[in-house]
PATINU-199794 format. One record per residue (C-alpha): residue in three letters; x, y, z; residue number from 1. Coordinates in pm, whole numbers, always signed. Layout:
residuo | u | v | w | num
ALA | X | Y | Z | NUM .
...
***
This chain:
residuo | u | v | w | num
MET | +7513 | +38718 | +1125 | 1 .
GLN | +7497 | +38877 | +1470 | 2 .
LYS | +7155 | +38718 | +1531 | 3 .
ARG | +7298 | +38377 | +1439 | 4 .
LEU | +7594 | +38424 | +1675 | 5 .
LEU | +7359 | +38541 | +1951 | 6 .
THR | +7133 | +38243 | +1894 | 7 .
ALA | +7429 | +38004 | +1901 | 8 .
ALA | +7556 | +38162 | +2222 | 9 .
ILE | +7214 | +38127 | +2387 | 10 .
VAL | +7190 | +37761 | +2279 | 11 .
ALA | +7543 | +37691 | +2408 | 12 .
ALA | +7461 | +37860 | +2739 | 13 .
CYS | +7141 | +37657 | +2773 | 14 .
VAL | +7328 | +37333 | +2700 | 15 .
SER | +7595 | +37427 | +2956 | 16 .
ILE | +7334 | +37505 | +3221 | 17 .
ASN | +7151 | +37180 | +3146 | 18 .
LEU | +7471 | +36972 | +3169 | 19 .
THR | +7559 | +37139 | +3499 | 20 .
ALA | +7214 | +37060 | +3634 | 21 .
VAL | +7243 | +36696 | +3521 | 22 .
ALA | +7585 | +36666 | +3682 | 23 .
ALA | +7456 | +36812 | +4007 | 24 .
GLU | +7154 | +36581 | +4003 | 25 .
SER | +7358 | +36270 | +3924 | 26 .
GLY | +7608 | +36338 | +4206 | 27 .
LYS | +7958 | +36197 | +4229 | 28 .
THR | +8068 | +35834 | +4228 | 29 .
THR | +8410 | +35718 | +4345 | 30 .
VAL | +8567 | +35372 | +4345 | 31 .
GLY | +8844 | +35269 | +4584 | 32 .
GLY | +9005 | +34972 | +4744 | 33 .
LYS | +9240 | +34842 | +5010 | 34 .
ALA | +9444 | +34521 | +5028 | 35 .
TYR | +9637 | +34352 | +5309 | 36 .
LEU | +9912 | +34129 | +5170 | 37 .
ASP | +10200 | +33936 | +5323 | 38 .
VAL | +10486 | +33696 | +5250 | 39 .
THR | +10583 | +33522 | +5575 | 40 .
ASN | +10704 | +33209 | +5747 | 41 .
ILE | +10472 | +33053 | +6007 | 42 .
SER | +10567 | +32809 | +6281 | 43 .
LYS | +10261 | +32676 | +6462 | 44 .
SER | +10259 | +32401 | +6725 | 45 .
SER | +10022 | +32226 | +6965 | 46 .
ASP | +10170 | +32058 | +7273 | 47 .
GLY | +10513 | +32062 | +7109 | 48 .
GLN | +10403 | +31914 | +6773 | 49 .
LYS | +10413 | +32122 | +6453 | 50 .
THR | +10072 | +32178 | +6292 | 51 .
ASP | +9933 | +32345 | +5982 | 52 .
PRO | +9965 | +32608 | +5846 | 53 .
SER | +10337 | +32600 | +5935 | 54 .
GLY | +10562 | +32692 | +5643 | 55 .
MET | +10651 | +32971 | +5400 | 56 .
GLY | +10384 | +33133 | +5188 | 57 .
ALA | +10198 | +33439 | +5065 | 58 .
ASP | +9854 | +33560 | +5174 | 59 .
GLY | +9595 | +33809 | +5067 | 60 .
LYS | +9434 | +33849 | +5409 | 61 .
ARG | +9187 | +34111 | +5292 | 62 .
PHE | +9089 | +34289 | +4972 | 63 .
TYR | +8821 | +34554 | +5004 | 64 .
LEU | +8663 | +34707 | +4693 | 65 .
GLY | +8421 | +34992 | +4751 | 66 .
VAL | +8188 | +35217 | +4554 | 67 .
ASN | +8066 | +35539 | +4713 | 68 .
HIS | +7804 | +35767 | +4557 | 69 .
VAL | +7725 | +36114 | +4688 | 70 .
PHE | +7379 | +36230 | +4579 | 71 .
ASP | +7404 | +36569 | +4750 | 72 .
ASN | +7524 | +36721 | +5076 | 73 .
MET | +7273 | +36512 | +5271 | 74 .
PHE | +7242 | +36173 | +5100 | 75 .
SER | +7507 | +35920 | +4996 | 76 .
ALA | +7543 | +35542 | +4959 | 77 .
ASN | +7826 | +35293 | +4993 | 78 .
LEU | +7889 | +34935 | +4885 | 79 .
THR | +8211 | +34768 | +5002 | 80 .
THR | +8297 | +34405 | +4927 | 81 .
ASP | +8542 | +34190 | +5122 | 82 .
PHE | +8748 | +33907 | +4973 | 83 .
LYS | +8876 | +33653 | +5224 | 84 .
TYR | +9007 | +33297 | +5213 | 85 .
ASP | +8781 | +33058 | +5407 | 86 .
SER | +9000 | +32794 | +5572 | 87 .
GLY | +8694 | +32600 | +5696 | 88 .
LYS | +8480 | +32359 | +5497 | 89 .
ALA | +8472 | +32582 | +5188 | 90 .
GLN | +8852 | +32586 | +5140 | 91 .
ALA | +8806 | +32867 | +4889 | 92 .
THR | +8817 | +33244 | +4856 | 93 .
GLN | +8483 | +33394 | +4958 | 94 .
LEU | +8327 | +33725 | +4860 | 95 .
TYR | +8128 | +33908 | +5129 | 96 .
VAL | +7938 | +34233 | +5146 | 97 .
LYS | +8121 | +34423 | +5419 | 98 .
LYS | +7930 | +34748 | +5397 | 99 .
ALA | +7609 | +34838 | +5216 | 100 .
TYR | +7433 | +35143 | +5349 | 101 .
LEU | +7241 | +35460 | +5276 | 102 .
GLN | +7378 | +35760 | +5466 | 103 .
VAL | +7177 | +36063 | +5571 | 104 .
LYS | +7391 | +36347 | +5704 | 105 .
PHE | +7177 | +36591 | +5897 | 106 .
SER | +7487 | +36769 | +6029 | 107 .
ASP | +7833 | +36687 | +6164 | 108 .
ALA | +7657 | +36609 | +6492 | 109 .
ALA | +7415 | +36354 | +6345 | 110 .
VAL | +7501 | +36113 | +6063 | 111 .
LEU | +7264 | +35819 | +6014 | 112 .
ARG | +7350 | +35502 | +5824 | 113 .
ILE | +7097 | +35233 | +5735 | 114 .
GLY | +7231 | +34888 | +5637 | 115 .
SER | +7564 | +34719 | +5702 | 116 .
ALA | +7815 | +34975 | +5829 | 117 .
ASP | +8109 | +35021 | +6066 | 118 .
LEU | +8036 | +34939 | +6428 | 119 .
PRO | +8138 | +35191 | +6694 | 120 .
TRP | +8437 | +35017 | +6855 | 121 .
VAL | +8660 | +34802 | +6633 | 122 .
PRO | +8715 | +35051 | +6344 | 123 .
PHE | +8782 | +35325 | +6600 | 124 .
ALA | +9040 | +35111 | +6785 | 125 .
GLU | +9200 | +35018 | +6450 | 126 .
HIS | +9245 | +35387 | +6370 | 127 .
MET | +9409 | +35452 | +6707 | 128 .
TYR | +9638 | +35148 | +6676 | 129 .
GLY | +9739 | +35220 | +6316 | 130 .
TYR | +9858 | +34873 | +6207 | 131 .
ARG | +9544 | +34682 | +6116 | 132 .
TYR | +9715 | +34542 | +5808 | 133 .
VAL | +9960 | +34365 | +6039 | 134 .
GLU | +9710 | +34243 | +6301 | 135 .
ASN | +9349 | +34279 | +6414 | 136 .
VAL | +9290 | +34483 | +6729 | 137 .
LEU | +9236 | +34302 | +7060 | 138 .
ILE | +8866 | +34211 | +7063 | 139 .
ASP | +8862 | +34143 | +6688 | 140 .
ARG | +9169 | +33917 | +6716 | 141 .
LEU | +9006 | +33715 | +6997 | 142 .
LYS | +8653 | +33712 | +6846 | 143 .
PHE | +8495 | +33928 | +7117 | 144 .
GLY | +8382 | +34185 | +6864 | 145 .
THR | +8356 | +34255 | +6494 | 146 .
SER | +8393 | +34555 | +6266 | 147 .
ALA | +8053 | +34580 | +6092 | 148 .
ASP | +7694 | +34458 | +6118 | 149 .
TRP | +7347 | +34514 | +5969 | 150 .
GLY | +7121 | +34769 | +6135 | 151 .
LEU | +7088 | +35139 | +6215 | 152 .
HIS | +7400 | +35342 | +6289 | 153 .
LEU | +7419 | +35695 | +6426 | 154 .
LYS | +7738 | +35893 | +6482 | 155 .
GLY | +7846 | +36252 | +6523 | 156 .
LYS | +8098 | +36513 | +6639 | 157 .
LEU | +8024 | +36763 | +6914 | 158 .
LEU | +8192 | +37059 | +7086 | 159 .
ASN | +8421 | +37153 | +6796 | 160 .
ASN | +8502 | +36785 | +6732 | 161 .
SER | +8645 | +36740 | +7083 | 162 .
VAL | +8373 | +36482 | +7158 | 163 .
GLN | +8261 | +36207 | +6922 | 164 .
TYR | +7995 | +35943 | +6964 | 165 .
ALA | +7864 | +35639 | +6777 | 166 .
VAL | +7576 | +35403 | +6852 | 167 .
SER | +7446 | +35108 | +6649 | 168 .
MET | +7132 | +34894 | +6678 | 169 .
VAL | +7215 | +34574 | +6488 | 170 .
ASN | +7103 | +34218 | +6412 | 171 .
GLY | +7398 | +34075 | +6603 | 172 .
ASN | +7532 | +33813 | +6361 | 173 .
GLY | +7797 | +34032 | +6199 | 174 .
TYR | +7822 | +34160 | +5843 | 175 .
LYS | +7856 | +33811 | +5693 | 176 .
ASN | +7512 | +33708 | +5819 | 177 .
PRO | +7230 | +33961 | +5765 | 178 .
SER | +6958 | +33727 | +5902 | 179 .
ARG | +6698 | +33880 | +6130 | 180 .
SER | +6666 | +33788 | +6498 | 181 .
LYS | +6386 | +33845 | +6747 | 182 .
SER | +6556 | +34143 | +6907 | 183 .
MET | +6838 | +34379 | +6811 | 184 .
ASP | +7170 | +34435 | +6988 | 185 .
ILE | +7317 | +34771 | +7082 | 186 .
GLU | +7680 | +34883 | +7063 | 187 .
GLY | +7800 | +35232 | +7150 | 188 .
ARG | +8108 | +35446 | +7200 | 189 .
ILE | +8194 | +35792 | +7322 | 190 .
SER | +8540 | +35944 | +7282 | 191 .
ALA | +8687 | +36275 | +7384 | 192 .
THR | +9003 | +36482 | +7347 | 193 .
PRO | +9022 | +36665 | +7682 | 194 .
VAL | +9368 | +36802 | +7601 | 195 .
LYS | +9563 | +36822 | +7279 | 196 .
ASN | +9700 | +36487 | +7150 | 197 .
LEU | +9516 | +36280 | +7415 | 198 .
THR | +9216 | +36060 | +7328 | 199 .
LEU | +8999 | +35882 | +7584 | 200 .
ALA | +8719 | +35643 | +7487 | 201 .
ALA | +8464 | +35409 | +7642 | 202 .
GLY | +8231 | +35163 | +7472 | 203 .
PHE | +7972 | +34894 | +7541 | 204 .
TYR | +7780 | +34610 | +7377 | 205 .
SER | +7461 | +34434 | +7488 | 206 .
GLY | +7246 | +34176 | +7309 | 207 .
LYS | +7184 | +33817 | +7201 | 208 .
LEU | +7439 | +33797 | +6916 | 209 .
GLY | +7160 | +33697 | +6677 | 210 .
GLN | +7081 | +33377 | +6870 | 211 .
GLU | +6727 | +33462 | +6981 | 212 .
THR | +6470 | +33410 | +6705 | 213 .
GLN | +6091 | +33385 | +6701 | 214 .
THR | +6087 | +33009 | +6639 | 215 .
THR | +6372 | +32900 | +6868 | 216 .
SER | +6387 | +32884 | +7244 | 217 .
THR | +6472 | +33210 | +7419 | 218 .
ALA | +6844 | +33257 | +7466 | 219 .
THR | +6928 | +33207 | +7833 | 220 .
ASN | +7202 | +33471 | +7857 | 221 .
THR | +7276 | +33820 | +7726 | 222 .
ALA | +7616 | +33902 | +7583 | 223 .
THR | +7766 | +34218 | +7729 | 224 .
ARG | +8101 | +34389 | +7680 | 225 .
VAL | +8268 | +34709 | +7799 | 226 .
ASN | +8574 | +34871 | +7641 | 227 .
PHE | +8813 | +35144 | +7744 | 228 .
LEU | +9091 | +35305 | +7541 | 229 .
VAL | +9353 | +35574 | +7593 | 230 .
ASP | +9585 | +35704 | +7321 | 231 .
TYR | +9846 | +35979 | +7325 | 232 .
ARG | +10019 | +36081 | +7004 | 233 .
LEU | +10278 | +36333 | +6893 | 234 .
SER | +10446 | +36370 | +6556 | 235 .
ILE | +10718 | +36117 | +6647 | 236 .
VAL | +10554 | +35889 | +6905 | 237 .
ASN | +10218 | +35720 | +6968 | 238 .
VAL | +10138 | +35531 | +7288 | 239 .
GLY | +9805 | +35362 | +7354 | 240 .
ALA | +9622 | +35092 | +7548 | 241 .
GLU | +9287 | +34914 | +7529 | 242 .
TYR | +9097 | +34705 | +7787 | 243 .
PHE | +8784 | +34492 | +7757 | 244 .
SER | +8564 | +34288 | +7988 | 245 .
ALA | +8289 | +34062 | +7854 | 246 .
ASP | +8013 | +33839 | +7993 | 247 .
ASN | +7871 | +33549 | +7791 | 248 .
TYR | +8026 | +33682 | +7470 | 249 .
THR | +8003 | +33362 | +7268 | 250 .
LYS | +7704 | +33237 | +7075 | 251 .
THR | +7708 | +32912 | +7275 | 252 .
ALA | +7706 | +33098 | +7607 | 253 .
VAL | +7417 | +33318 | +7491 | 254 .
LYS | +7203 | +33034 | +7361 | 255 .
THR | +7255 | +32750 | +7607 | 256 .
GLY | +7483 | +32871 | +7887 | 257 .
PRO | +7651 | +32826 | +8125 | 258 .
SER | +7764 | +33180 | +8198 | 259 .
ASP | +8124 | +33280 | +8139 | 260 .
LYS | +8341 | +33590 | +8165 | 261 .
ALA | +8643 | +33718 | +7973 | 262 .
ALA | +8885 | +34007 | +8005 | 263 .
GLY | +9202 | +34133 | +7842 | 264 .
TYR | +9418 | +34429 | +7755 | 265 .
SER | +9641 | +34550 | +7473 | 266 .
ALA | +9920 | +34812 | +7477 | 267 .
TRP | +10111 | +34957 | +7182 | 268 .
VAL | +10384 | +35208 | +7104 | 269 .
THR | +10508 | +35357 | +6776 | 270 .
VAL | +10819 | +35571 | +6735 | 271 .
LYS | +10906 | +35754 | +6411 | 272 .
PRO | +11280 | +35822 | +6385 | 273 .
ALA | +11233 | +35948 | +6028 | 274 .
LYS | +10947 | +36086 | +5820 | 275 .
LYS | +10859 | +35759 | +5643 | 276 .
ILE | +10999 | +35507 | +5891 | 277 .
ALA | +10841 | +35383 | +6215 | 278 .
VAL | +10934 | +35126 | +6478 | 279 .
PHE | +10637 | +34970 | +6654 | 280 .
ALA | +10550 | +34708 | +6916 | 281 .
ARG | +10238 | +34567 | +7080 | 282 .
TYR | +10158 | +34339 | +7374 | 283 .
ASP | +9822 | +34166 | +7447 | 284 .
HIS | +9716 | +33951 | +7740 | 285 .
ALA | +9372 | +33794 | +7791 | 286 .
GLN | +9173 | +33540 | +7990 | 287 .
PRO | +8905 | +33425 | +7742 | 288 .
SER | +8715 | +33201 | +7990 | 289 .
LYS | +8750 | +33320 | +8349 | 290 .
ASP | +8461 | +33112 | +8489 | 291 .
LEU | +8476 | +32785 | +8296 | 292 .
ASN | +8854 | +32761 | +8246 | 293 .
SER | +9030 | +33024 | +8457 | 294 .
SER | +9373 | +32884 | +8366 | 295 .
LEU | +9317 | +32947 | +7993 | 296 .
LYS | +9541 | +33239 | +7894 | 297 .
ASP | +9647 | +33410 | +7575 | 298 .
THR | +9969 | +33613 | +7545 | 299 .
TYR | +10047 | +33789 | +7218 | 300 .
TYR | +10309 | +34039 | +7103 | 301 .
ASN | +10457 | +34178 | +6783 | 302 .
LEU | +10763 | +34384 | +6690 | 303 .
GLY | +10816 | +34558 | +6358 | 304 .
VAL | +10955 | +34831 | +6136 | 305 .
SER | +10732 | +35000 | +5879 | 306 .
TYR | +10818 | +35208 | +5574 | 307 .
GLN | +10591 | +35425 | +5363 | 308 .
ALA | +10726 | +35335 | +5021 | 309 .
ARG | +10496 | +35587 | +4854 | 310 .
LYS | +10155 | +35739 | +4906 | 311 .
ASN | +9901 | +35460 | +4976 | 312 .
LEU | +10169 | +35189 | +4998 | 313 .
ASP | +10294 | +35078 | +5341 | 314 .
LEU | +10543 | +34798 | +5404 | 315 .
ALA | +10635 | +34638 | +5736 | 316 .
LEU | +10889 | +34380 | +5852 | 317 .
VAL | +10728 | +34212 | +6153 | 318 .
TYR | +10768 | +33928 | +6401 | 319 .
LYS | +10455 | +33796 | +6576 | 320 .
HIS | +10424 | +33557 | +6869 | 321 .
ASP | +10108 | +33413 | +7024 | 322 .
LYS | +10098 | +33161 | +7311 | 323 .
VAL | +9782 | +32996 | +7446 | 324 .
GLU | +9804 | +32798 | +7770 | 325 .
ASN | +9570 | +32530 | +7910 | 326 .
GLY | +9332 | +32503 | +7618 | 327 .
SER | +9257 | +32639 | +7272 | 328 .
ILE | +9097 | +32956 | +7142 | 329 .
LYS | +8995 | +33090 | +6802 | 330 .
THR | +9192 | +33394 | +6688 | 331 .
SER | +9234 | +33593 | +6370 | 332 .
ASN | +9535 | +33367 | +6300 | 333 .
GLY | +9333 | +33046 | +6339 | 334 .
THR | +9277 | +32819 | +6637 | 335 .
ILE | +9579 | +32819 | +6870 | 336 .
GLY | +9640 | +32597 | +7174 | 337 .
GLY | +9641 | +32239 | +7298 | 338 .
VAL | +9594 | +32036 | +7614 | 339 .
ASN | +9887 | +32219 | +7772 | 340 .
GLN | +9979 | +32495 | +7530 | 341 .
GLY | +10001 | +32604 | +7170 | 342 .
LYS | +10230 | +32853 | +7000 | 343 .
TYR | +10212 | +33063 | +6686 | 344 .
ASP | +10518 | +33242 | +6546 | 345 .
GLU | +10522 | +33439 | +6222 | 346 .
ILE | +10792 | +33652 | +6061 | 347 .
GLY | +10800 | +33827 | +5726 | 348 .
LEU | +10683 | +34119 | +5516 | 349 .
TRP | +10338 | +34277 | +5536 | 350 .
ALA | +10194 | +34534 | +5296 | 351 .
GLN | +9896 | +34766 | +5280 | 352 .
VAL | +9788 | +34898 | +4941 | 353 .
LYS | +9517 | +35163 | +4904 | 354 .
PHE | +9374 | +35319 | +4590 | 355 .
***
C-alpha cells in the first residue's frame, strides 16, 4: 500500500513538474483593448457656409484590439489592430494593423522592436498631454507626424530612469502602408527628468516619407522635423507645452517640391479639484505653409471637464474650436478652411474605455 502511495506521489510530482515546464515554455498571452467614443454636435463651415459633417451624431474614432505574448524575460510579441472609419472613397470602417512586432529586451537600457511599433515622438507626447481620446496631439492633428511605422525601433531607460531615449529606422509611409522604399527614415527622441516632476524632451525626424523608390525618380527634398516638449506635473496640476518646426514635411514637397516650411506650438493645463475630476484646456497655433502660403494659419483650442467613472472608463464633457485662415489644411477632424477661412466647432461627450 505504501509503495502504491509512493508511486502515485512520484507520478503526481512528475506531472506537476512537467506542467510547470510546459507553462514556462509556452509563456503568457494577454488580450486587451482601447476605444475612443463620442456623442457630439459638430458645426463646420467654409467661408460662412455650413458643410458636412455638421450635425449631431455618435462616433467610434478608434478601437484598438491587441494580443501580447511574453515568451520569456527577453522575448515577446505584439499584434494590435486599429478600427477606423474611412471618410474618403471607401466610405466604410477599415481594419488596420497598428502594431505587429517582435520585442527583444536586452535590459531596461536597450529594448529592440522589429516590425510596426510606436514611433518615438507622438505616443510620448500623448502620454504627457493625457487626453488623446479627446484630441490628437499637435503634429498628429496637423499631419506632421504619426504614431507608428514599420522598421527597427530601439528604446531604453538610463541613469535610474531619469533619462529615456527612443530611435526608429522606418519605411516612412506610416503603419497603414508597409511598402518598402529605397531608403529608410530616422526618428528619435531623448527625454530627461532633471528635477522631480519636470520632464524635458527633444526629438527629430529625417527622411523621404516613403516617396523615394528604386523605380521612381529620386525625391528632390528631404523631410525634416524637430520637436521640443516641457511638462511639469504635481498631484493636482499638470502644465505642458510642445513646439515643432518642419521642412518639406509633405509627400508632395518631398517628391516634387517646391520647398516649404511649417511651425507650431501647443500648450495645455489640467487641474484636479477632486480625486476623479479634472478640468483641462489646450491651445494650439500653427503656420502649416510658411514659404508657399505664409498667411495660412491654424488656431485650435479645447475646454473640458473629465470624470473617471470607474477604473478604465474615462468620460469628458468638451468644447472644441478650430479656425483655419487663408486656405485649407487636413487635420484629424477632416479638412478645414476655405478661400478666406473655415471653422470647426464641436461640443459633447467623449469616452475612453480600456480593458
